[in-house]
N, C-alpha and C positions, 0 to 999 in steps of 0.2 A: 739078634744083639738088643738088650733094653736098657743095658746100663755100662759106666763105665768107672774104673777105679784105676788110677795111675801108679797105685801099688800093687795092682795084679797086671801081669801081662795080658793083652787081650788075643784071643784068638784071632790069628793072622786072616784065616780064610772070612771069618764072621766081619773083622774090621773092615777088609777090603772090600766085602761085598756091598759095604754101605757107601752111599754117596756121601762127599765132604759136609756138605750142609748139617746131614744126619750126625756125623760123627763130631762136627762142633758144637753142635745141640746136646750130646751126650756129655761134652767135658764141660758145656757151659754147665748144664743142670749138676754134676759132681760137684764144682765148685759153689754153686749157689747152694746145694743140701748143706755141704761142709762149712757154710757161711764166711767164705775166704771173702773178703773186700779186695777188689783189683780194681785200679782206675781205669783199665780198658778190659773186660772180660771177653770179649769177643776175639780181641787180638791175642789175648793169653791163651784162649781155648785154640785159635787157629796155629799157634805155635807147638801146643799139644800134638795137634792132630799132626802137622810136619814131621814130628818126631816119631809119632806112633807110625804115620805110614812107611818111614824111613825103616824102622826096625820091622814092620810087618813085612815089608818088600825086600828085607835082608839085606839091606845097604852096608856092605862090611864094617865102613867106617864106623859108623852108628851102633851097630852089633857090639863091635868091639868095645867100643867108648861105653856102651851101657854095663857091659860086664866088667870094665876095668873101673869103673866110677862106683859101682855097688861093692866090689871087693873093697874099694877104699874107703867104704863107710858111709856112701849116702843111700839114703832109702830109693826106690824106682821112681818115685815122684820127683823127687831131688834130682837124681839124674836125666830126668825128661827136662827139667828145666835148666840143667848144666848144657844139655845138648841145644836145647831152643836159644840159649843165649849166643851160642856159635852161630846158629842158624839165622837169628836176629842181626847179629852183627853182619854176618855175609850178605845178608837182603839189604840193611842198610849202604854197605859198601857197593853193591851192584846198584841198587836207585841213585846213588852219587856218583857214579863212574870212578870210583874207586878199586876197582877189581877188573882185570882183563877178563872180559866175557869168554874169547876162547880157552882160557884155562881156570874158568871159575870151578868146575866141579873138583878139579884137583885141589885148588886152593881149599875149597871147603872141606873135602876129605881130609887135608893136611892139618886144619885148624881141629877139625874134631879128633883126629888122631891124638895131638899136643895136648889135648885136655884132659886136666887131672882135678881130683876133688879140690885138690889144695887150690890150684889156679882158680878154680871156679869161686870159691869160699873167697878168696881173695879179690876176686874181681870186681 
């Protein structure tokens, strides 16, 4: 796998065969070539990778959210951002002891299940 485009679903086997550094580099390269200005390209790319990993690993809540968000009118790229926003908030809550570690997976999955295009656009 030599390139990444968030509007095209990566082949799961190829994606998962790469290490995270290569995945992050591919996502950063996409955004640089698209001339997307971001305050922190590495952090942005890391959250893309988190979501793509979940999708490639067939995490049910993420897969359902991707399908739902696209049916609600989001591009695949925007749906990645929407799911990443939940992952970012969840990470923040974990780092600041605002989430019960014992239930963190269930809490994250429930938040992803509640995610809609409307809630993300308004959020």
